[in-house]
Phi, psi and omega in degrees: 000107184204155174276149181224150172239132180267120183243163172274178180297329181275012177076000176283162184289131174269331177227143181273005184253149172283142175241152178232135179248132179209169185239130177225130180056035178080002181248135180276132179235144177234122186234143173287122186276350178074015178252126184280138177284127182233167177076196181271120185274124178288167182295324176226159180284354175283342180268162180262133178264192179285180186298320179297317180296313183293329178292318179292326177297318180296319179296320179294321180295319177298318180294319179295316178300322179294319179297317180296317180298316180296317181295319180290324178295318179297317179296318180295322179294318178297318180295321179296315179297320180296316179297320180295318179299313182297325179293316182283316185273342181069024182217138181283142178288136175256148180259092185283134177289158179300332181293350181261008182301319180298319179294321178299316180294319180301327183276352179291141178295145181226140181295324183231155178301140180271131179286160180298323181292319179294319179297318180297320180296314181293320177298322179297321179295319180293320179295321179298319178296315181297313182299318180296314184294315181294326178293320181279329184227079186303335182285347184276125179227350184236154180298326182291346181271352180287122182259169178298323180293324176293320178297316178298320181299318180293317181293325175295323178298318178296320180296317180294332178283353175088021178296138178291167185300318184295312180295317179303313182292323178298317181292324177295315180297320179301308183291325177296324180288328181284325185265023174295130180307129180203160179292330184287337183252336184085001179285126180259329177228136180285114183293344182265358175294141177089353177274117185285148176287163177282144176282130183280137171236080189293135168246109187287148173294135179264147181286155173278154171274166180300321180295318180297320179300312181295323180291319180296317179305319182291345180251004179282143175280175187299321182288320188274333185308308181296330179290318179296316180295323178297313178297321181293322185269346186239343185067017178284154178288164185307310181296320180294327177291312182295322185263019180300130182256152179299328181294342180271350184257120178251090182293329182296312182264356176072046179219151169245129179234116182225151169266115186297141184292330185279310186256342183079359179287149179275129178247134177244121189231125176298142181270099181290153183307318181300316180286321180302316179299320180293320181291321181294341177284339188282128175287147180276096182254004183169205184279340184263143178292321180239078188300323181294318179292324179297318180293318179297316181296323181292320183275314182207091185293345178291340179297327178291314179296323179298319180296321177293317181298324178293319180293319178296318180296316180295330180280353179072031182260131177289125185243359180227157172204161181290132179271192181302329181263017179067010177269138182297128180241146180282117183253352179224110179216199183298324182293342176296334178295324178292315177299318180299312183299313183294317180297314180296319182294312181292321179296326180281355177095012177293129182303144181304321181298324178288323178297315179296326180293326179283316186275342180080015178283144182271337182229152177295323184302318180298316181299311185289322184286320189253341190236336183275100184231067180289148173287165185299317183292318178297320180296314180297317182296318181297317181290315182293330178285332185266328185276155181289162182302328181304324181272319188272333182079004179277144176282329180222168176277087186286136178273154178291154179306320180295321178293319178297321181294319178297320179295320181294321178298320179294330184263355189304320184297330184266003184255152175284154185302316183299316181293321180297315179297318181299317181290324178295317179298320179298318181292320179297322178295320179295321180291329180280340184292000000 
């Protein structure tokens, strides 16, 4: 325990600050005390300097004594907490290295089985935290050495990288769950406690129109086309579409039955003719219906999203808009197919229980809050068609021009030319009104 002055080879001062050296836990530490060296500096600290120098030396000694006292008090408090933990828990604390964070997470209880993809994602987040921390703080090697300031530093780093609120909060919850005080890790205080989550400013995915769906299909490449049609016809998530297995497809009875990767809920989906035709084209080369897409999703799932973005761009469809923070947000992506299916089904009058059975959602609230996004005209048409004349003022349940046009196309072969022209003109007049 001694005061130090840092000098150059010629004995002149290299730093104008006093330094203090002390030992804690068998390790020697040297700290800048923040006290400026003043007055005439003697050749060695064994000699006495002038009054200004000796006054600064005394101030530095007081600061050094305070640091030593604080460090020893902190060590004593940690030892007290450790003894108390062992007394209450009946188990000695282990000092787990940072390299075991993934194992700690794997051993945490989970309500539902974790998929391989989810495990890989979480392990990647933990490794990113470890690599960043070790790079910034090389002396840190154990979980018990992670401090609250280090945890804050990591979360600020995520914020600066532009992570959205949902991803930011997921990573915070992950690390908070791993650093729960336990005998197996040696962690006495959770360094992530007290860090608030980000407030979400959700920009919901908007549904595609029927015309947009058909246009996108025409711009899909060979690998992506069957995946897009699967998502469009089933409302399944991107991963479930890519990783669809033959064992889940019942061609005889016309159904797909899958346990969704996100919630683990069982979804039962009728096999529509468009999708059935696409599946029947696929050769059975293994367990997956679309083996090339399954491999791409396993190696780099962003490749699937990129293909959709290219098809949307080629189709000339606007896919972004300014969100609450004026930052451009993606409003049309693969998840929009799920929103599209649910919106079309509910608008058409499909009972909520059947929609939930197809999508695998456990509550009505989730469906209505996150997925039911009808356009204004569709919303108006659905209400006016269902509500009585007393409320709507309509003499009849009038169909929208687009609905009338679809009906007319189906009936065109059986109609005379004059009648067909008359009805087309009527629909055009309604659309112009």
